Each structure stands twice: as structure tokens, then as C-alpha cells.
N, C-alpha and C positions, 0 to 999 in steps of 0.2 A: 356946276360941280362936274358934270360929265365932260365939259370942255376942258376943265383943269386936269381931269384924269387923262384924257387923250394927249394933252400937251405934255404932261409928265411922262407918259409912256413913249411919246414921240421923241423926247429928248434923250432917252436911254439908247445905248447901242442895241442892235437887233438881237444879239445873243441872249441878253437878259430877259426881254419879254418873251422870246421863243422858249427859253428854258422854263419860265414861269407858266406859260401856257401849257407846255408839255406836262408839267407837274400837276396843274389843275385838272387836265384831262385824265391823267392817270388816277388821281384821287377820286374824281367823279365816277370813273368806271369801277374802281374797287368798292367804293361806297355803295354804288348802285347795285353791284352784284351781292354785296352783303345785305342790303335792305330787302332785295327781292328773293334772296336765298338761292339764286342761280349761279352757276359757274360762268366765268368769262370764257367764251369759245377759244379753242386752241389757236386758231389763226389770228384772232384779235390779241390774245395774250402774247403770242410770238411777235407780232407787229409792234406791240407796245414795248416789249423788251428791247427790240432792235432800235426803235425810234427813240426811246428814252436814253438808251445807251449811247447812241451817236450824239444826240442833242446835249446831254449832260456832260459827256466827255469833251465835246467841243467848247461848251461854255466854261467849264472849269479849267480846261487847258489854256484857253486864251486869257482868262482872268489871271491864272498863275504866271503866264508869260508877261502880261502887263505889270504884275506886281514885281517880278524880278527886274524888268526893264526900268521901272520907276525907282526901285531900291538902288540901282546902280548909278542913278543920276545924282 
């Protein structure tokens, strides 16, 4: 099962697993802060905003470009 998981992830373009990983890390940090009742430190939240902004913009932008390129074919 683990081997099938890594084969499936390995077959995807890198931007999709990277975007999924960034989303999971963000969810874990927010959920952890909610469970513990503590705030996310300012430097961590700023890094998270920039990191997620760059990764998600890149992933959505390349997916949109591919969709447009495939629609023209």
C-alpha cells in the first residue's frame, strides 16, 4: 500500500504534490494552534503566508496554462 502511494505521488508533476504538502502543513499548523489554544507566532504566520502564496500561485498558474494549451489543441 505504501509502495502504491509513492508510485502514485511519483507519477504526478512536482507542483501538485508540493501544493498538497503546503496545504497539509498549513492545516496542521492552524489545527494545532486551535487545539492548543495558542497563537501561531508572527514570523511563522508570515512565512506561511508567503510560502503558500508562492506555491499555490505557481501551481494554479501552471495548471491554468496547461488547460489553455490543451484546449487550443
